[in-house]
C-alpha positions in Angstrom: 5.3 2.8 -20.9 3.0 -0.1 -19.9 2.0 -1.3 -16.5 4.2 -4.4 -17.1 7.3 -2.2 -17.2 9.6 -2.0 -14.2 8.6 0.5 -11.5 10.9 3.6 -11.5 12.1 5.3 -8.4 10.5 8.6 -9.5 7.0 7.0 -9.4 4.4 7.1 -6.7 2.0 4.4 -5.6 -1.4 4.3 -3.8 -2.1 2.0 -0.8 -5.6 1.6 0.7 -5.8 2.0 4.4 -8.7 0.4 6.3 -10.4 2.9 8.6 -9.9 0.7 11.6 -6.1 1.4 11.2 -6.6 5.2 11.0 -7.0 7.5 14.0 -6.9 11.2 13.2 -6.3 12.1 16.9 -2.8 10.5 16.8 0.5 12.1 15.7 0.8 9.2 13.2 -2.8 8.7 12.2 -2.1 5.6 10.1 -1.2 2.6 12.3 1.4 0.1 11.3 -1.2 -2.6 11.0 -2.3 -1.0 7.7 0.8 -2.4 6.2 0.8 -5.8 7.8 0.4 -8.6 5.2 -2.6 -10.9 5.3 -2.7 -14.6 4.4 -3.8 -13.4 0.9 -0.5 -11.6 0.3 1.4 -14.5 -1.3 3.4 -12.3 -3.8 3.5 -9.1 -1.7 1.5 -6.2 -0.4 -0.7 -4.6 -3.0 -0.3 -1.0 -4.2 -1.4 0.8 -7.4 1.0 2.8 -9.6 -0.2 6.4 -9.8 0.6 6.8 -13.4 -1.9 4.1 -14.3 -4.5 4.6 -11.5 -6.5 7.1 -9.6 -6.5 7.0 -5.8 -10.0 5.5 -5.7 -8.9 2.7 -7.9 -7.2 1.3 -4.8 -10.7 0.7 -3.5 -12.0 -1.2 -6.6 -12.2 -4.6 -5.0 -13.6 -3.5 -1.7 -17.1 -4.5 -0.7 -19.2 -1.5 -1.9 -20.9 -1.2 1.5 -17.4 -0.8 3.1 -15.7 1.6 0.6 -16.6 4.6 2.8 -14.5 3.1 5.6 -11.2 3.3 3.7 -8.5 5.9 3.2 -5.9 6.0 0.4 -2.3 7.1 0.9 0.2 8.1 -1.7 3.8 6.7 -1.2 6.9 7.7 -3.0 8.7 4.7 -4.5 12.1 6.4 -3.7 11.0 6.4 0.0 10.1 2.7 -0.2 13.5 1.9 -1.8 15.2 3.8 1.1 13.5 1.3 3.5 14.9 -1.6 1.5 11.6 -2.4 -0.2 11.0 -2.7 -3.9 7.9 -2.6 -6.1 7.1 -5.3 -8.7 4.5 -4.7 -11.4 1.7 -7.3 -11.1 -1.0 -6.3 -13.5 -4.3 -8.1 -13.0 -6.5 -8.8 -16.0 -9.6 -8.1 -14.0 -8.2 -4.6 -13.1 -7.9 -2.0 -12.1 -4.8 -0.9 -14.0 -1.5 -0.4 -12.3 -1.6 -3.1 -9.7 1.9 -3.9 -8.2 3.2 -5.5 -5.1 5.9 -4.9 -2.5 7.4 -8.4 -2.7 9.3 -8.3 0.6 6.0 -7.9 2.5 4.4 -11.4 2.0 2.5 -13.2 4.6 5.2 -15.8 5.0 8.0 -13.3 5.3 6.1 -11.3 7.9 5.2 -14.4 9.9 8.8 -15.7 9.8 10.2 -12.5 11.4 7.6 -10.1 12.8 10.0 -8.2 15.0 12.2 -7.4 12.0 9.2 -6.0 10.1 7.6 -3.9 12.9 9.9 -0.8 12.6 9.6 -0.9 8.8 5.8 -1.0 9.1 6.0 2.0 11.4 8.0 3.9 8.8 5.4 3.0 6.2 2.7 4.3 8.5 4.6 7.6 8.9 4.9 7.9 5.1 1.2 7.1 4.6 0.1 9.5 7.3 1.9 12.4 5.6 0.1 12.0 2.3 -3.6 10.8 2.5 -5.1 11.5 -0.9 -8.6 10.1 -0.3 -10.5 10.3 3.0 -13.1 7.8 4.2 -16.7 8.9 4.3 
């Protein structure tokens, strides 16, 4: 299997979580804003396929001075599919391996219907909160 092959529902993916969107004192430590698309998310929200990447690979393009401020969560693709989301492989030549996107979560789609996306982002936050595989610090 290559990183260009379709993502299977049995896979897991990693998503980096900025520390400003994590509060260990809350019942759901990861806040929904950790999954809110940014203007850079033209093709979808970035994730990394676990069969091609390590959790810390999700931090590869973060400013080295800020890496310590991030968490990494593992998400089950099957759970994403249950939310009506899909994962598209989107390997990047500059790496790291396993880059993929959630194509439904683009900046434009989010801006067009924020209220529709809020409950989905909350569900993503719950999933992420349940499986933090790399802690900031």
